[in-house]
N, CA, C, O and the ligand as a Tripos MOL2 file, in Angstrom:
@<TRIPOS>MOLECULE
protein
  253   251    64     0     0
PROTEIN
NO_CHARGES

@<TRIPOS>ATOM
      1 N         -15.6730  -11.7960  -25.7490 N.3       1 MET1
      2 CA        -15.4110  -11.2470  -24.3790 C.3       1 MET1
      3 C         -16.4890  -10.3810  -23.6970 C.2       1 MET1
      4 O         -17.2030   -9.5630  -24.2770 O.2       1 MET1
      5 N         -16.5020  -10.6360  -22.5620 N.am      2 ASN2
      6 CA        -17.5850   -9.9140  -21.8050 C.3       2 ASN2
      7 C         -17.0620   -8.5240  -21.5630 C.2       2 ASN2
      8 O         -15.8690   -8.3840  -21.2950 O.2       2 ASN2
      9 N         -17.9810   -7.3330  -21.6500 N.am      3 PRO3
     10 CA        -17.5380   -6.0840  -21.3050 C.3       3 PRO3
     11 C         -17.1670   -6.0080  -19.8630 C.2       3 PRO3
     12 O         -16.2610   -5.2570  -19.5010 O.2       3 PRO3
     13 N         -17.8460   -6.7720  -19.0060 N.am      4 ILE4
     14 CA        -17.2550   -6.9260  -17.6480 C.3       4 ILE4
     15 C         -16.6520   -8.2440  -17.4220 C.2       4 ILE4
     16 O         -17.2240   -9.3010  -17.6880 O.2       4 ILE4
     17 N         -15.3370   -8.1330  -16.8620 N.am      5 GLU5
     18 CA        -14.5500   -9.4090  -16.5840 C.3       5 GLU5
     19 C         -14.2310   -9.2980  -14.9680 C.2       5 GLU5
     20 O         -13.9210   -8.2660  -14.3740 O.2       5 GLU5
     21 N         -14.3580  -10.4010  -14.4980 N.am      6 THR6
     22 CA        -13.8400  -10.3760  -13.0270 C.3       6 THR6
     23 C         -12.3390  -11.0820  -12.9540 C.2       6 THR6
     24 O         -12.1120  -12.1780  -13.4660 O.2       6 THR6
     25 N         -11.4520  -10.3790  -12.3190 N.am      7 VAL7
     26 CA        -10.1990  -10.7340  -12.4290 C.3       7 VAL7
     27 C          -9.6780  -11.1120  -10.8680 C.2       7 VAL7
     28 O          -9.8260  -10.3960   -9.8770 O.2       7 VAL7
     29 N          -9.1040  -12.2830  -10.9160 N.am      8 ARG8
     30 CA         -8.6370  -12.8360   -9.5090 C.3       8 ARG8
     31 C          -7.0300  -12.2970   -9.4650 C.2       8 ARG8
     32 O          -6.2510  -12.1590  -10.4090 O.2       8 ARG8
     33 N          -6.8720  -12.1070   -8.3670 N.am      9 PHE9
     34 CA         -5.2980  -11.9880   -8.0220 C.3       9 PHE9
     35 C          -5.0300  -12.2500   -6.4720 C.2       9 PHE9
     36 O          -5.9660  -12.3310   -5.6760 O.2       9 PHE9
     37 N          -3.6610  -12.3810   -6.0840 N.am     10 SER10
     38 CA         -3.3550  -12.4030   -4.7280 C.3      10 SER10
     39 C          -2.8570  -10.9950   -4.3050 C.2      10 SER10
     40 O          -2.1780  -10.2760   -5.0370 O.2      10 SER10
     41 N          -3.2230  -10.7020   -3.1720 N.am     11 CYS11
     42 CA         -2.8470   -9.3000   -2.5750 C.3      11 CYS11
     43 C          -1.3380   -9.3870   -2.3460 C.2      11 CYS11
     44 O          -0.7720  -10.2740   -1.7070 O.2      11 CYS11
     45 N          -0.8060   -8.4230   -2.9100 N.am     12 PRO12
     46 CA          0.6930   -8.2430   -2.6970 C.3      12 PRO12
     47 C           1.1670   -7.9630   -1.2430 C.2      12 PRO12
     48 O           2.3100   -8.2150   -0.8630 O.2      12 PRO12
     49 N           0.3890   -7.5290   -0.6150 N.am     13 TRP13
     50 CA          0.5400   -7.3880    0.8710 C.3      13 TRP13
     51 C           0.4410   -8.7070    1.8610 C.2      13 TRP13
     52 O           1.3880   -9.1240    2.5290 O.2      13 TRP13
     53 N          -0.7280   -9.2180    1.8350 N.am     14 CYS14
     54 CA         -0.9140  -10.3830    2.6760 C.3      14 CYS14
     55 C          -1.2290  -11.6690    2.0040 C.2      14 CYS14
     56 O          -1.5970  -12.6450    2.6580 O.2      14 CYS14
     57 N          -1.0870  -11.6960    0.6490 N.am     15 GLY15
     58 CA         -1.2910  -12.8040   -0.0540 C.3      15 GLY15
     59 C          -2.5540  -13.4020   -0.1410 C.2      15 GLY15
     60 O          -2.5700  -14.5140   -0.6700 O.2      15 GLY15
     61 N          -3.6330  -12.9280    0.2550 N.am     16 GLU16
     62 CA         -4.9540  -13.4350    0.4110 C.3      16 GLU16
     63 C          -5.5980  -13.3480   -1.2470 C.2      16 GLU16
     64 O          -5.4910  -12.3300   -1.9310 O.2      16 GLU16
     65 N          -6.1500  -14.3890   -1.6320 N.am     17 PRO17
     66 CA         -6.8600  -14.2020   -2.8100 C.3      17 PRO17
     67 C          -8.0370  -13.1370   -2.8630 C.2      17 PRO17
     68 O          -8.8720  -12.9990   -1.9690 O.2      17 PRO17
     69 N          -7.9870  -12.4580   -3.9570 N.am     18 ALA18
     70 CA         -8.8530  -11.3210   -3.9830 C.3      18 ALA18
     71 C          -9.3700  -11.3530   -5.5190 C.2      18 ALA18
     72 O          -8.8380  -12.0210   -6.4060 O.2      18 ALA18
     73 N         -10.4120  -10.5780   -5.6640 N.am     19 GLU19
     74 CA        -10.7720  -10.3430   -7.0800 C.3      19 GLU19
     75 C         -11.3290   -8.8210   -7.3580 C.2      19 GLU19
     76 O         -11.7000   -8.1030   -6.4300 O.2      19 GLU19
     77 N         -11.3450   -8.4770   -8.4950 N.am     20 THR20
     78 CA        -11.9240   -7.0660   -8.8950 C.3      20 THR20
     79 C         -12.6620   -7.1690  -10.2790 C.2      20 THR20
     80 O         -12.3320   -7.9400  -11.1810 O.2      20 THR20
     81 N         -13.5180   -6.4410  -10.3090 N.am     21 VAL21
     82 CA        -14.2190   -6.3850  -11.6540 C.3      21 VAL21
     83 C         -13.7530   -5.2680  -12.6630 C.2      21 VAL21
     84 O         -13.6440   -4.1030  -12.2810 O.2      21 VAL21
     85 N         -13.5210   -5.5910  -13.7720 N.am     22 VAL22
     86 CA        -12.9220   -4.7300  -14.6760 C.3      22 VAL22
     87 C         -13.9080   -4.3890  -15.7500 C.2      22 VAL22
     88 O         -14.4960   -5.3080  -16.3220 O.2      22 VAL22
     89 N         -14.1320   -3.1610  -16.0630 N.am     23 ASP23
     90 CA        -14.9640   -2.6270  -17.2380 C.3      23 ASP23
     91 C         -14.0090   -2.5230  -18.3830 C.2      23 ASP23
     92 O         -13.2510   -1.5690  -18.5620 O.2      23 ASP23
     93 N         -14.1090   -3.6050  -19.1610 N.am     24 CYS24
     94 CA        -13.1760   -3.5860  -20.4070 C.3      24 CYS24
     95 C         -13.5620   -2.5060  -21.3930 C.2      24 CYS24
     96 O         -12.7150   -2.1510  -22.2130 O.2      24 CYS24
     97 N         -14.6350   -2.0090  -21.3890 N.am     25 THR25
     98 CA        -15.0550   -0.9100  -22.3780 C.3      25 THR25
     99 C         -14.1530    0.3670  -22.3690 C.2      25 THR25
    100 O         -13.9660    1.1240  -23.3220 O.2      25 THR25
    101 N         -13.5780    0.4710  -20.9870 N.am     26 THR26
    102 CA        -12.7380    1.7330  -20.9050 C.3      26 THR26
    103 C         -11.4150    1.6610  -21.3700 C.2      26 THR26
    104 O         -10.7300    2.6810  -21.4440 O.2      26 THR26
    105 N         -10.9440    0.4450  -21.7230 N.am     27 GLY27
    106 CA         -9.4620    0.3450  -22.1880 C.3      27 GLY27
    107 C          -8.6420    0.1620  -20.9340 C.2      27 GLY27
    108 O          -9.0300   -0.2620  -19.8450 O.2      27 GLY27
    109 N          -7.3310    0.5960  -21.3210 N.am     28 ASP28
    110 CA         -6.2740    0.3390  -20.2390 C.3      28 ASP28
    111 C          -6.6100    1.2730  -18.9360 C.2      28 ASP28
    112 O          -7.1670    2.3680  -19.0000 O.2      28 ASP28
    113 N          -6.3060    0.8340  -18.1310 N.am     29 GLN29
    114 CA         -6.8030    1.6650  -16.7690 C.3      29 GLN29
    115 C          -5.7540    1.2340  -15.8510 C.2      29 GLN29
    116 O          -5.0190    0.2670  -16.0480 O.2      29 GLN29
    117 N          -5.7230    2.1050  -14.7090 N.am     30 GLU30
    118 CA         -4.8240    1.6600  -13.4320 C.3      30 GLU30
    119 C          -5.5200    2.3350  -12.3530 C.2      30 GLU30
    120 O          -5.8600    3.5120  -12.4720 O.2      30 GLU30
    121 N          -5.7580    1.6300  -11.2690 N.am     31 TYR31
    122 CA         -6.4170    2.1920  -10.1310 C.3      31 TYR31
    123 C          -6.0550    1.6430   -9.0040 C.2      31 TYR31
    124 O          -5.3110    0.6610   -9.0210 O.2      31 TYR31
    125 N          -6.5380    2.2060   -7.7710 N.am     32 VAL32
    126 CA         -6.1410    1.5860   -6.3420 C.3      32 VAL32
    127 C          -7.2700    1.0500   -5.8810 C.2      32 VAL32
    128 O          -8.3670    1.5990   -5.9830 O.2      32 VAL32
    129 N          -7.0550   -0.1280   -5.3120 N.am     33 GLU33
    130 CA         -8.3370   -0.7770   -4.4350 C.3      33 GLU33
    131 C          -7.7470   -1.2410   -3.1560 C.2      33 GLU33
    132 O          -6.6540   -1.8070   -3.1740 O.2      33 GLU33
    133 N          -8.4450   -1.0250   -1.9470 N.am     34 ASP34
    134 CA         -7.9520   -1.6160   -0.5730 C.3      34 ASP34
    135 C          -8.3460   -3.0680   -0.7350 C.2      34 ASP34
    136 O          -9.4050   -3.4800   -1.2090 O.2      34 ASP34
    137 N          -7.2410   -3.8470   -0.2280 N.am     35 CYS35
    138 CA         -7.4880   -5.2330   -0.0140 C.3      35 CYS35
    139 C          -8.5020   -5.4540    1.0280 C.2      35 CYS35
    140 O          -8.4640   -4.8480    2.0990 O.2      35 CYS35
    141 N          -9.5130   -6.4150    0.6940 N.am     36 TRP36
    142 CA        -10.7250   -6.7340    1.7170 C.3      36 TRP36
    143 C         -10.1690   -7.3030    2.9420 C.2      36 TRP36
    144 O         -10.7900   -7.2980    4.0050 O.2      36 TRP36
    145 N          -8.9800   -7.8010    2.7940 N.am     37 CYS37
    146 CA         -8.4870   -8.5030    3.8960 C.3      37 CYS37
    147 C          -7.6230   -7.6210    4.8660 C.2      37 CYS37
    148 O          -7.9910   -7.4480    6.0270 O.2      37 CYS37
    149 N          -6.4300   -7.0470    4.3560 N.am     38 CYS38
    150 CA         -5.7310   -6.2160    5.2440 C.3      38 CYS38
    151 C          -5.7730   -4.7520    4.8570 C.2      38 CYS38
    152 O          -4.8800   -4.0150    5.2740 O.2      38 CYS38
    153 N          -6.6890   -4.3010    4.1330 N.am     39 CYS39
    154 CA         -7.1460   -3.0400    3.9100 C.3      39 CYS39
    155 C          -5.9170   -2.0670    3.4130 C.2      39 CYS39
    156 O          -6.0040   -0.8440    3.5210 O.2      39 CYS39
    157 N          -4.8440   -2.6740    2.8970 N.am     40 ARG40
    158 CA         -3.6730   -2.0460    2.3410 C.3      40 ARG40
    159 C          -4.0300   -1.6870    1.0050 C.2      40 ARG40
    160 O          -4.8260   -2.4220    0.4210 O.2      40 ARG40
    161 N          -3.5330   -0.5890    0.3710 N.am     41 PRO41
    162 CA         -3.7500   -0.1860   -0.9260 C.3      41 PRO41
    163 C          -3.0190   -1.0860   -2.1190 C.2      41 PRO41
    164 O          -1.8030   -1.2760   -2.1300 O.2      41 PRO41
    165 N          -3.7900   -1.5320   -2.9660 N.am     42 VAL42
    166 CA         -3.1490   -2.2950   -4.0510 C.3      42 VAL42
    167 C          -3.5000   -1.7280   -5.3690 C.2      42 VAL42
    168 O          -4.6340   -1.5150   -5.7980 O.2      42 VAL42
    169 N          -2.2520   -1.4920   -6.0080 N.am     43 VAL43
    170 CA         -2.5500   -0.9830   -7.4760 C.3      43 VAL43
    171 C          -2.8090   -2.2080   -8.3840 C.2      43 VAL43
    172 O          -2.2930   -3.3240   -8.3260 O.2      43 VAL43
    173 N          -3.7670   -1.7030   -9.2650 N.am     44 ILE44
    174 CA         -4.1880   -2.8420  -10.2600 C.3      44 ILE44
    175 C          -4.0380   -2.1500  -11.5620 C.2      44 ILE44
    176 O          -4.6670   -1.1070  -11.7430 O.2      44 ILE44
    177 N          -3.3120   -2.6000  -12.4300 N.am     45 ARG45
    178 CA         -3.2490   -1.9320  -13.8100 C.3      45 ARG45
    179 C          -3.7520   -3.1970  -14.8190 C.2      45 ARG45
    180 O          -3.4710   -4.3910  -14.7130 O.2      45 ARG45
    181 N          -4.4950   -2.6020  -15.7140 N.am     46 VAL46
    182 CA         -5.1760   -3.4670  -16.7700 C.3      46 VAL46
    183 C          -4.8520   -2.8330  -17.8930 C.2      46 VAL46
    184 O          -4.8780   -1.6170  -18.0860 O.2      46 VAL46
    185 N          -4.4690   -3.8930  -18.8160 N.am     47 GLU47
    186 CA         -4.3240   -3.5000  -20.3480 C.3      47 GLU47
    187 C          -5.0460   -4.4800  -21.1790 C.2      47 GLU47
    188 O          -5.1140   -5.6550  -20.8170 O.2      47 GLU47
    189 N          -5.5410   -4.1040  -22.1780 N.am     48 LEU48
    190 CA         -6.1190   -4.8410  -23.2740 C.3      48 LEU48
    191 C          -5.0960   -5.1790  -24.4990 C.2      48 LEU48
    192 O          -4.6640   -4.2620  -25.1970 O.2      48 LEU48
    193 N          -4.7910   -6.3040  -24.6900 N.am     49 ASP49
    194 CA         -3.8560   -6.3110  -25.8730 C.3      49 ASP49
    195 C          -4.7430   -6.6080  -27.1540 C.2      49 ASP49
    196 O          -5.9530   -6.8330  -27.1790 O.2      49 ASP49
    197 N          -3.8610   -6.5550  -28.1980 N.am     50 ALA50
    198 CA         -4.5270   -6.4870  -29.5250 C.3      50 ALA50
    199 C          -5.8250   -7.5480  -29.8360 C.2      50 ALA50
    200 O          -6.7960   -7.3590  -30.5690 O.2      50 ALA50
    201 N          -5.5060   -8.6390  -29.0730 N.am     51 GLY51
    202 CA         -6.5620   -9.7050  -29.1660 C.3      51 GLY51
    203 C          -7.7550   -9.5360  -28.2560 C.2      51 GLY51
    204 O          -8.7060  -10.3050  -28.3970 O.2      51 GLY51
    205 N          -7.7790   -8.7210  -27.4610 N.am     52 GLY52
    206 CA         -8.8190   -8.3760  -26.5780 C.3      52 GLY52
    207 C          -8.7880   -9.1290  -25.3050 C.2      52 GLY52
    208 O          -9.7640   -9.2070  -24.5590 O.2      52 GLY52
    209 N          -7.4380   -9.7800  -25.0350 N.am     53 GLU53
    210 CA         -7.2430  -10.4370  -23.8490 C.3      53 GLU53
    211 C          -6.7830   -9.4190  -22.6620 C.2      53 GLU53
    212 O          -6.1090   -8.4290  -22.9460 O.2      53 GLU53
    213 N          -7.1250   -9.6660  -21.4810 N.am     54 LEU54
    214 CA         -6.7310   -8.8600  -20.2690 C.3      54 LEU54
    215 C          -5.3210   -9.4240  -19.8390 C.2      54 LEU54
    216 O          -4.9850  -10.5970  -19.6780 O.2      54 LEU54
    217 N          -4.5340   -8.1770  -19.6870 N.am     55 ALA55
    218 CA         -3.2370   -8.4540  -18.9290 C.3      55 ALA55
    219 C          -3.3770   -7.6910  -17.6520 C.2      55 ALA55
    220 O          -3.7270   -6.5110  -17.6710 O.2      55 ALA55
    221 N          -3.1380   -8.2740  -16.6400 N.am     56 VAL56
    222 CA         -3.4930   -7.4970  -15.1980 C.3      56 VAL56
    223 C          -2.0530   -7.6210  -14.4070 C.2      56 VAL56
    224 O          -1.3900   -8.6520  -14.2900 O.2      56 VAL56
    225 N          -1.7930   -6.5510  -13.9880 N.am     57 ALA57
    226 CA         -0.5470   -6.4340  -13.2240 C.3      57 ALA57
    227 C          -1.0070   -5.9150  -11.7880 C.2      57 ALA57
    228 O          -1.9120   -5.0800  -11.7750 O.2      57 ALA57
    229 N          -0.5170   -6.2950  -10.7010 N.am     58 VAL58
    230 CA         -0.9240   -5.8920   -9.5000 C.3      58 VAL58
    231 C           0.2200   -5.8250   -8.5270 C.2      58 VAL58
    232 O           0.9660   -6.8020   -8.4610 O.2      58 VAL58
    233 N           0.4470   -4.7330   -7.7330 N.am     59 TRP59
    234 CA          1.5170   -4.4820   -6.9630 C.3      59 TRP59
    235 C           0.9510   -3.6140   -5.7580 C.2      59 TRP59
    236 O          -0.1160   -3.0040   -5.8230 O.2      59 TRP59
    237 N           1.7270   -3.6280   -4.7340 N.am     60 ALA60
    238 CA          1.5870   -2.7770   -3.4770 C.3      60 ALA60
    239 C           1.9180   -1.4890   -3.7740 C.2      60 ALA60
    240 O           2.9930   -1.2600   -4.3280 O.2      60 ALA60
    241 N           1.0270   -0.4530   -3.4420 N.am     61 GLU61
    242 CA          1.2310    0.8850   -3.6630 C.3      61 GLU61
    243 C           2.2850    1.3350   -2.6110 C.2      61 GLU61
    244 O           2.1390    0.9900   -1.4380 O.2      61 GLU61
    245 N           3.1970    1.9940   -2.9450 N.am     62 GLY62
    246 CA          4.2460    2.5930   -2.1270 C.3      62 GLY62
    247 C           5.3560    1.6520   -1.8270 C.2      62 GLY62
    248 O           6.3430    2.0910   -1.2350 O.2      62 GLY62
    249 N           5.2990    0.4720   -2.1560 N.am     63 ALA63
    250 CA          6.2110   -0.4950   -2.1470 C.3      63 ALA63
    251 C           7.4630   -0.5610   -2.9120 C.2      63 ALA63
    252 O           8.2080   -1.5340   -2.7930 O.2      63 ALA63
    253 ZN         -4.3340   -8.0130    1.6530 Zn       64 ZN64
@<TRIPOS>BOND
     1     1     2 1
     2     2     3 1
     3     3     4 2
     4     3     5 am
     5     5     6 1
     6     6     7 1
     7     7     8 2
     8     7     9 am
     9     9    10 1
    10    10    11 1
    11    11    12 2
    12    11    13 am
    13    13    14 1
    14    14    15 1
    15    15    16 2
    16    15    17 am
    17    17    18 1
    18    18    19 1
    19    19    20 2
    20    19    21 am
    21    21    22 1
    22    22    23 1
    23    23    24 2
    24    23    25 am
    25    25    26 1
    26    26    27 1
    27    27    28 2
    28    27    29 am
    29    29    30 1
    30    30    31 1
    31    31    32 2
    32    31    33 am
    33    33    34 1
    34    34    35 1
    35    35    36 2
    36    35    37 am
    37    37    38 1
    38    38    39 1
    39    39    40 2
    40    39    41 am
    41    41    42 1
    42    42    43 1
    43    43    44 2
    44    43    45 am
    45    45    46 1
    46    46    47 1
    47    47    48 2
    48    47    49 am
    49    49    50 1
    50    50    51 1
    51    51    52 2
    52    51    53 am
    53    53    54 1
    54    54    55 1
    55    55    56 2
    56    55    57 am
    57    57    58 1
    58    58    59 1
    59    59    60 2
    60    59    61 am
    61    61    62 1
    62    62    63 1
    63    63    64 2
    64    63    65 am
    65    65    66 1
    66    66    67 1
    67    67    68 2
    68    67    69 am
    69    69    70 1
    70    70    71 1
    71    71    72 2
    72    71    73 am
    73    73    74 1
    74    74    75 1
    75    75    76 2
    76    75    77 am
    77    77    78 1
    78    78    79 1
    79    79    80 2
    80    79    81 am
    81    81    82 1
    82    82    83 1
    83    83    84 2
    84    83    85 am
    85    85    86 1
    86    86    87 1
    87    87    88 2
    88    87    89 am
    89    89    90 1
    90    90    91 1
    91    91    92 2
    92    91    93 am
    93    93    94 1
    94    94    95 1
    95    95    96 2
    96    95    97 am
    97    97    98 1
    98    98    99 1
    99    99   100 2
   100    99   101 am
   101   101   102 1
   102   102   103 1
   103   103   104 2
   104   103   105 am
   105   105   106 1
   106   106   107 1
   107   107   108 2
   108   107   109 am
   109   109   110 1
   110   110   111 1
   111   111   112 2
   112   111   113 am
   113   113   114 1
   114   114   115 1
   115   115   116 2
   116   115   117 am
   117   117   118 1
   118   118   119 1
   119   119   120 2
   120   119   121 am
   121   121   122 1
   122   122   123 1
   123   123   124 2
   124   123   125 am
   125   125   126 1
   126   126   127 1
   127   127   128 2
   128   127   129 am
   129   129   130 1
   130   130   131 1
   131   131   132 2
   132   131   133 am
   133   133   134 1
   134   134   135 1
   135   135   136 2
   136   135   137 am
   137   137   138 1
   138   138   139 1
   139   139   140 2
   140   139   141 am
   141   141   142 1
   142   142   143 1
   143   143   144 2
   144   143   145 am
   145   145   146 1
   146   146   147 1
   147   147   148 2
   148   147   149 am
   149   149   150 1
   150   150   151 1
   151   151   152 2
   152   151   153 am
   153   153   154 1
   154   154   155 1
   155   155   156 2
   156   155   157 am
   157   157   158 1
   158   158   159 1
   159   159   160 2
   160   159   161 am
   161   161   162 1
   162   162   163 1
   163   163   164 2
   164   163   165 am
   165   165   166 1
   166   166   167 1
   167   167   168 2
   168   167   169 am
   169   169   170 1
   170   170   171 1
   171   171   172 2
   172   171   173 am
   173   173   174 1
   174   174   175 1
   175   175   176 2
   176   175   177 am
   177   177   178 1
   178   178   179 1
   179   179   180 2
   180   179   181 am
   181   181   182 1
   182   182   183 1
   183   183   184 2
   184   183   185 am
   185   185   186 1
   186   186   187 1
   187   187   188 2
   188   187   189 am
   189   189   190 1
   190   190   191 1
   191   191   192 2
   192   191   193 am
   193   193   194 1
   194   194   195 1
   195   195   196 2
   196   195   197 am
   197   197   198 1
   198   198   199 1
   199   199   200 2
   200   199   201 am
   201   201   202 1
   202   202   203 1
   203   203   204 2
   204   203   205 am
   205   205   206 1
   206   206   207 1
   207   207   208 2
   208   207   209 am
   209   209   210 1
   210   210   211 1
   211   211   212 2
   212   211   213 am
   213   213   214 1
   214   214   215 1
   215   215   216 2
   216   215   217 am
   217   217   218 1
   218   218   219 1
   219   219   220 2
   220   219   221 am
   221   221   222 1
   222   222   223 1
   223   223   224 2
   224   223   225 am
   225   225   226 1
   226   226   227 1
   227   227   228 2
   228   227   229 am
   229   229   230 1
   230   230   231 1
   231   231   232 2
   232   231   233 am
   233   233   234 1
   234   234   235 1
   235   235   236 2
   236   235   237 am
   237   237   238 1
   238   238   239 1
   239   239   240 2
   240   239   241 am
   241   241   242 1
   242   242   243 1
   243   243   244 2
   244   243   245 am
   245   245   246 1
   246   246   247 1
   247   247   248 2
   248   247   249 am
   249   249   250 1
   250   250   251 1
   251   251   252 2
@<TRIPOS>SUBSTRUCTURE
     1 MET1         2 RESIDUE 1 A MET
     2 ASN2         6 RESIDUE 1 A ASN
     3 PRO3        10 RESIDUE 1 A PRO
     4 ILE4        14 RESIDUE 1 A ILE
     5 GLU5        18 RESIDUE 1 A GLU
     6 THR6        22 RESIDUE 1 A THR
     7 VAL7        26 RESIDUE 1 A VAL
     8 ARG8        30 RESIDUE 1 A ARG
     9 PHE9        34 RESIDUE 1 A PHE
    10 SER10       38 RESIDUE 1 A SER
    11 CYS11       42 RESIDUE 1 A CYS
    12 PRO12       46 RESIDUE 1 A PRO
    13 TRP13       50 RESIDUE 1 A TRP
    14 CYS14       54 RESIDUE 1 A CYS
    15 GLY15       58 RESIDUE 1 A GLY
    16 GLU16       62 RESIDUE 1 A GLU
    17 PRO17       66 RESIDUE 1 A PRO
    18 ALA18       70 RESIDUE 1 A ALA
    19 GLU19       74 RESIDUE 1 A GLU
    20 THR20       78 RESIDUE 1 A THR
    21 VAL21       82 RESIDUE 1 A VAL
    22 VAL22       86 RESIDUE 1 A VAL
    23 ASP23       90 RESIDUE 1 A ASP
    24 CYS24       94 RESIDUE 1 A CYS
    25 THR25       98 RESIDUE 1 A THR
    26 THR26      102 RESIDUE 1 A THR
    27 GLY27      106 RESIDUE 1 A GLY
    28 ASP28      110 RESIDUE 1 A ASP
    29 GLN29      114 RESIDUE 1 A GLN
    30 GLU30      118 RESIDUE 1 A GLU
    31 TYR31      122 RESIDUE 1 A TYR
    32 VAL32      126 RESIDUE 1 A VAL
    33 GLU33      130 RESIDUE 1 A GLU
    34 ASP34      134 RESIDUE 1 A ASP
    35 CYS35      138 RESIDUE 1 A CYS
    36 TRP36      142 RESIDUE 1 A TRP
    37 CYS37      146 RESIDUE 1 A CYS
    38 CYS38      150 RESIDUE 1 A CYS
    39 CYS39      154 RESIDUE 1 A CYS
    40 ARG40      158 RESIDUE 1 A ARG
    41 PRO41      162 RESIDUE 1 A PRO
    42 VAL42      166 RESIDUE 1 A VAL
    43 VAL43      170 RESIDUE 1 A VAL
    44 ILE44      174 RESIDUE 1 A ILE
    45 ARG45      178 RESIDUE 1 A ARG
    46 VAL46      182 RESIDUE 1 A VAL
    47 GLU47      186 RESIDUE 1 A GLU
    48 LEU48      190 RESIDUE 1 A LEU
    49 ASP49      194 RESIDUE 1 A ASP
    50 ALA50      198 RESIDUE 1 A ALA
    51 GLY51      202 RESIDUE 1 A GLY
    52 GLY52      206 RESIDUE 1 A GLY
    53 GLU53      210 RESIDUE 1 A GLU
    54 LEU54      214 RESIDUE 1 A LEU
    55 ALA55      218 RESIDUE 1 A ALA
    56 VAL56      222 RESIDUE 1 A VAL
    57 ALA57      226 RESIDUE 1 A ALA
    58 VAL58      230 RESIDUE 1 A VAL
    59 TRP59      234 RESIDUE 1 A TRP
    60 ALA60      238 RESIDUE 1 A ALA
    61 GLU61      242 RESIDUE 1 A GLU
    62 GLY62      246 RESIDUE 1 A GLY
    63 ALA63      250 RESIDUE 1 A ALA
    64 ZN64       253 GROUP 0 **** ****
């Protein structure tokens, strides 16, 4: 697995495809990024499972 992974998701607000870069060396993390398209806040939660696979959940902040 690469230490830096690119994760693709659809914006929960506008549905546009977006992507974020995850630093896998920091373990589980949760952060907010503004959508590049609609500029609304998107919460991105990244978890690493025991096999080192990324599990990503995305939802609209405040929704
Ligand atoms: Zn959006």
